[in-house]
C-alpha positions, 0 to 999 in steps of 0.5 A: 153040397157042391162047389165047396169053397175051401177059403173065402173072406167074411166080414163083420160089418159094423153099422149104426142101429137106428132105433124105431122106438120113437116112431109113432106107429107101425107105418113110420117104423117100417119106413125107418127099417127100409131106410136102414136096408137102403143104407146097408145095400150101399155099404155092402156093395162098397165093402165088397168092392174094397175087400174083393169079390171073394167076400162071401159072408157078411154078418150084421149086428144085433137088432140092426133094423130096430133097436130094442124095446125100452119099456114097450109092452110085448103087444106094442113092440110086436106091432111096431118092430117085429118082422113077419117070417116072410115079410117085406124086410126079409125080401129086401135083404134077400135082394141084396144077397142075390145081387152080390151072391153072398150069405147075409146073417143078422138078427131081428125081432120076429113074429111067429104065427104059432105063438100069436101073443109073443115074438122071438129074437131071431138070428137068420141067414139068407143065402145067395138065392135070397132064401132064409136057410137058418133061423135061430131063436135066442134061448137065453134072454133077460127081457124077451120071450124065448123058445124055452118059455114055451118049450113044449109047444116049440118042440112040437112045432120045430123039434130040437133041430129047429132049436139048434139049427145048423145050415150046411152050405158051400161056404161051410156049416153055419150056426148063429149065436145071439149077443150075450149067448156067447157067454153060454158055452152050452149053446155053442156046444150044442151047435158044434155037436150038429157040425157047426164050423162058423159061429155068426155072432150078431151082438150089441155090446159095450166096447173096451180096449181091455178084455171083456167077458164077452171077448174072452168068451168069443175066443173060448167058443172058437178054441173049444169047438175048433170053429170060427167066430164072426162077431159084428157089433153095432156102431152105436144105437141112435134115436134112444135116450141111452148115449149113442156110443154106449154099444159101439166097436170091437167087431172081430173075426176069430179063427178056430185056433182062437187067433183074432184075425181082424178087429175094428175100433169104434164107428161104422166100419168094414175093417173086421174082415179076414179069410176063412180057411175051411180046409185048415179047420177041417184038417185040425178037427181030424188031427189027433192030439191034445189040441183037438178038444172037440174030439176029446169031449166026453158028453156022457160025463155031464149028461146026468148032472144036467138032467138032475138040475133045473135052474130057470123053469121052462114053459112059463109063458106057454099058457099065460099072457104076461107083461114085462114084469114077468121076466124079472119076477121069474128070475128072482124066483129062480134065484130064491129057489137056488139059494134054498137048495144051497146052490148059490 
């Protein structure tokens, strides 16, 4: 790494998701995605002009290009809404990063030629040269395939470092957490084990003025890993039957001490921006004391319990073509087994 930036500004950009569910075909859906990218290009340019040119990192909400499937089969959603790994949408987003010399993080449904009948929900980071430097596939999902569902083959293709990727860049060690996975401390911890300093959290969630479980988790993940959390929520989801503002508001930045540095309410907004002070984070990680929770972790204490316990089974989609009923059926079977074991 060269030309390290000890401090700079980051932005959780809260924008409306324009869903593609009602598009008649792949061509119409791609046109809607391109319209979204065109809007984003203008919004990013204006936001940087307001915040300042030391804004080097922008995080976009969950599935900002497409929305989420509303009953579509895996095959239909794959054809209509999923990006190719080196497709035109990523190329267009890369041009934005090149123009503004920024790192851009987001989340999209993505195809993978290694798994032709599936898709994954992917968090990505594009660097200032326009290259994708990080792909994290969501590991815990209610209604989408995950690497765990094809675990053995996924490890053969990408290895464990590909499951928990960390991009070491001049603006710090970046890692991604998808949406509700902020509620799973193991995801953040495995990324922190690999050096993650900044968690890029693309989400689409209900906003409340009261403390929600996800907001409590964001603070917890920051404190327990001595890491920043940049959490970008949607400003509503348009073009679906669900009321548009159901997932709208509360994008925020949290520092490595758990302090909320910036937060916005509802509507499209660039108000959730703040400074990332890498030098302070790194000093605190190296400072002995009670607050250095990361250095006090004794992972060996927990390893055997994890190895002995199987909850949700792996490889359930490895050699079987499935439909959407599979997700609920697998969860129900897991609940029944855990009840039989006396765990729940």
